[in-house]
Backbone as CSV, one residue per row, in Angstrom:
resi,resn,N_x,N_y,N_z,CA_x,CA_y,CA_z,C_x,C_y,C_z
1,MET,17.200,-22.558,-26.498,16.563,-23.015,-25.287,15.944,-21.813,-24.573
2,ARG,14.726,-21.990,-24.091,14.054,-20.923,-23.352,14.477,-20.952,-21.894
3,HIS,14.544,-19.797,-21.331,14.826,-19.665,-19.906,13.675,-18.919,-19.262
4,ILE,13.248,-19.415,-18.179,12.202,-18.731,-17.417,12.887,-17.840,-16.407
5,THR,12.587,-16.570,-16.503,13.171,-15.611,-15.570,12.145,-15.314,-14.494
6,PRO,12.404,-15.738,-13.270,11.432,-15.457,-12.199,11.354,-13.969,-11.921
7,GLN,10.177,-13.570,-11.473,10.025,-12.171,-11.082,10.968,-11.876,-9.928
8,ARG,11.425,-10.675,-9.900,12.304,-10.273,-8.818,11.509,-10.268,-7.523
9,LEU,11.965,-11.037,-6.567,11.283,-11.104,-5.278,12.124,-10.378,-4.237
10,ASP,11.691,-9.218,-3.902,12.385,-8.460,-2.865,11.953,-8.982,-1.513
11,ALA,12.913,-9.144,-0.652,12.602,-9.593,0.709,11.884,-8.468,1.451
12,PHE,10.946,-8.860,2.256,10.260,-7.885,3.096,11.163,-7.577,4.275
13,ASP,11.235,-6.309,4.628,11.946,-5.976,5.853,10.909,-5.737,6.949
14,VAL,11.369,-5.377,8.111,10.485,-5.211,9.266,9.407,-4.162,8.994
15,ARG,9.767,-3.084,8.326,8.780,-2.034,8.028,7.696,-2.540,7.084
16,ASP,8.114,-3.310,6.067,7.139,-3.860,5.128,6.159,-4.790,5.836
17,LEU,6.704,-5.681,6.631,5.853,-6.608,7.367,4.926,-5.886,8.326
18,SER,5.454,-4.870,8.975,4.650,-4.102,9.919,3.483,-3.417,9.213
19,GLN,3.761,-2.817,8.062,2.707,-2.129,7.329,1.653,-3.122,6.844
20,CYS,2.080,-4.245,6.303,1.122,-5.265,5.853,0.306,-5.795,7.028
21,GLN,0.962,-6.025,8.157,0.266,-6.549,9.340,-0.800,-5.577,9.820
22,GLU,-0.473,-4.286,9.824,-1.438,-3.282,10.277,-2.664,-3.249,9.373
23,VAL,-2.436,-3.295,8.058,-3.559,-3.288,7.116,-4.370,-4.578,7.270
24,PHE,-3.677,-5.701,7.403,-4.322,-6.994,7.595,-5.206,-6.982,8.843
25,ASP,-4.646,-6.540,9.959,-5.405,-6.489,11.212,-6.619,-5.573,11.092
26,GLU,-6.443,-4.451,10.426,-7.534,-3.499,10.232,-8.664,-4.125,9.406
27,LEU,-8.295,-4.808,8.323,-9.306,-5.428,7.472,-10.056,-6.536,8.206
28,LEU,-9.324,-7.319,8.980,-9.991,-8.387,9.728,-10.935,-7.814,10.777
29,ALA,-10.499,-6.771,11.462,-11.340,-6.155,12.486,-12.616,-5.569,11.869
30,LYS,-12.462,-4.859,10.750,-13.633,-4.261,10.096,-14.596,-5.320,9.581
31,GLY,-14.048,-6.445,9.120,-14.894,-7.483,8.559,-15.350,-8.529,9.555
32,GLY,-14.861,-8.430,10.798,-15.214,-9.424,11.798,-14.724,-10.814,11.426
33,ILE,-13.517,-10.874,10.876,-12.952,-12.129,10.377,-11.864,-12.614,11.326
34,ALA,-11.922,-13.867,11.701,-10.902,-14.456,12.583,-9.626,-14.726,11.780
35,LYS,-8.482,-14.619,12.463,-7.197,-14.808,11.789,-6.968,-16.220,11.289
36,ASP,-7.622,-17.189,11.867,-7.362,-18.584,11.504,-8.382,-19.143,10.504
37,THR,-8.919,-18.271,9.639,-9.913,-18.698,8.654,-9.337,-18.656,7.238
38,GLU,-10.015,-19.337,6.335,-9.602,-19.307,4.926,-9.700,-17.898,4.366
39,GLU,-10.712,-17.159,4.781,-10.875,-15.788,4.293,-9.693,-14.919,4.715
40,ALA,-9.213,-15.093,5.937,-8.044,-14.336,6.396,-6.812,-14.693,5.557
41,THR,-6.693,-15.954,5.208,-5.575,-16.385,4.359,-5.678,-15.743,2.989
42,ARG,-6.878,-15.681,2.432,-7.075,-15.020,1.128,-6.699,-13.544,1.218
43,ILE,-7.132,-12.892,2.285,-6.813,-11.473,2.462,-5.305,-11.279,2.533
44,ALA,-4.624,-12.114,3.298,-3.171,-12.001,3.427,-2.485,-12.207,2.089
45,THR,-2.950,-13.177,1.322,-2.357,-13.453,0.014,-2.519,-12.277,-0.931
46,ILE,-3.714,-11.726,-0.990,-3.970,-10.564,-1.848,-3.127,-9.387,-1.392
47,LEU,-3.087,-9.151,-0.106,-2.351,-8.029,0.465,-0.865,-8.099,0.123
48,VAL,-0.256,-9.253,0.323,1.170,-9.408,0.043,1.440,-9.251,-1.449
49,GLU,0.579,-9.808,-2.275,0.774,-9.686,-3.726,0.699,-8.232,-4.176
50,LEU,-0.286,-7.504,-3.677,-0.385,-6.077,-4.021,0.838,-5.302,-3.542
51,TYR,1.291,-5.617,-2.343,2.462,-4.937,-1.791,3.691,-5.228,-2.659
52,ARG,3.850,-6.467,-3.064,4.987,-6.828,-3.929,4.903,-6.144,-5.284
53,GLN,3.687,-5.853,-5.727,3.506,-5.172,-7.004,3.729,-3.666,-6.895
54,GLY,3.977,-3.193,-5.681,4.327,-1.788,-5.514,3.295,-0.918,-4.837
55,VAL,2.165,-1.483,-4.443,1.146,-0.692,-3.739,1.603,-0.559,-2.292
56,ARG,1.943,0.650,-1.884,2.493,0.860,-0.546,1.593,1.703,0.362
57,ASP,0.723,2.487,-0.235,-0.152,3.344,0.555,-1.186,2.484,1.278
58,ARG,-1.289,2.672,2.593,-2.186,1.842,3.409,-3.635,1.907,2.954
59,SER,-4.114,3.095,2.654,-5.517,3.206,2.248,-5.747,2.557,0.890
60,HIS,-4.774,2.680,-0.014,-4.907,2.014,-1.314,-4.870,0.500,-1.151
61,LEU,-3.970,0.012,-0.311,-3.903,-1.427,-0.058,-5.249,-1.932,0.468
62,ALA,-5.773,-1.249,1.467,-7.032,-1.677,2.081,-8.172,-1.663,1.068
63,SER,-8.273,-0.602,0.277,-9.374,-0.520,-0.681,-9.212,-1.539,-1.802
64,MET,-7.986,-1.800,-2.237,-7.767,-2.771,-3.307,-8.027,-4.203,-2.824
65,VAL,-7.634,-4.501,-1.594,-7.924,-5.823,-1.041,-9.430,-5.997,-0.893
66,THR,-10.096,-4.974,-0.410,-11.554,-5.030,-0.256,-12.228,-5.241,-1.604
67,ALA,-11.758,-4.526,-2.629,-12.332,-4.685,-3.970,-12.074,-6.095,-4.500
68,ALA,-10.875,-6.588,-4.309,-10.541,-7.936,-4.779,-11.387,-8.981,-4.059
69,ARG,-11.599,-8.802,-2.778,-12.451,-9.728,-2.017,-13.870,-9.671,-2.529
70,GLY,-14.346,-8.494,-2.873,-15.703,-8.355,-3.406,-15.865,-9.113,-4.703
71,LEU,-14.865,-9.045,-5.559,-14.904,-9.785,-6.814,-14.893,-11.271,-6.539
72,PHE,-14.058,-11.689,-5.602,-13.967,-13.102,-5.268,-15.270,-13.597,-4.664
73,MET,-15.819,-12.810,-3.752,-17.060,-13.212,-3.092,-18.215,-13.244,-4.091
74,SER,-18.254,-12.317,-5.041,-19.295,-12.316,-6.063,-19.206,-13.573,-6.910
75,ARG,-17.975,-13.967,-7.263,-17.774,-15.172,-8.057,-18.216,-16.407,-7.277
76,MET,-17.865,-16.457,-5.977,-18.257,-17.601,-5.157,-19.774,-17.697,-5.036
77,THR,-20.427,-16.554,-4.855,-21.885,-16.530,-4.743,-22.525,-16.997,-6.039
78,ALA,-22.006,-16.530,-7.173,-22.542,-16.949,-8.467,-22.362,-18.445,-8.673
79,GLU,-21.208,-18.971,-8.314,-20.959,-20.405,-8.448,-21.871,-21.205,-7.524
80,ALA,-22.089,-20.723,-6.318,-22.977,-21.413,-5.381,-24.406,-21.412,-5.891
81,ASN,-24.841,-20.263,-6.432,-26.193,-20.187,-6.983,-26.359,-21.116,-8.175
82,ALA,-25.335,-21.206,-9.015,-25.390,-22.100,-10.170,-25.463,-23.542,-9.722
83,SER,-24.728,-23.859,-8.672,-24.722,-25.220,-8.144,-26.096,-25.590,-7.589
84,VAL,-26.718,-24.666,-6.902,-28.056,-24.909,-6.350,-29.071,-25.076,-7.482
85,SER,-28.951,-24.263,-8.527,-29.860,-24.361,-9.665,-29.739,-25.703,-10.361
86,GLU,-28.520,-26.231,-10.436,-28.296,-27.511,-11.084,-28.926,-28.663,-10.312
87,THR,-29.018,-28.526,-8.997,-29.558,-29.600,-8.185,-31.082,-29.593,-8.114
88,ILE,-31.675,-28.507,-8.546,-33.155,-28.388,-8.469,-33.801,-29.004,-9.682
């Protein structure tokens, strides 16, 4: 019988949350993004995942989230352009 072993999920402590929050707030401010948007949720998800994977340096977190958003936004733009082309 196979067993699925979940990844080890370390609980965030106050310092972890504080560091993620600071990077999150910085990214939203630089991008002019409101906290209650889907984009802010995507940023938070990417940020927490990177942090859980061991990325702890604030500048690395910020640059990696920005890069990941760029990839996501490029994909969304390509899909939107394809959708428009299909309707023409």
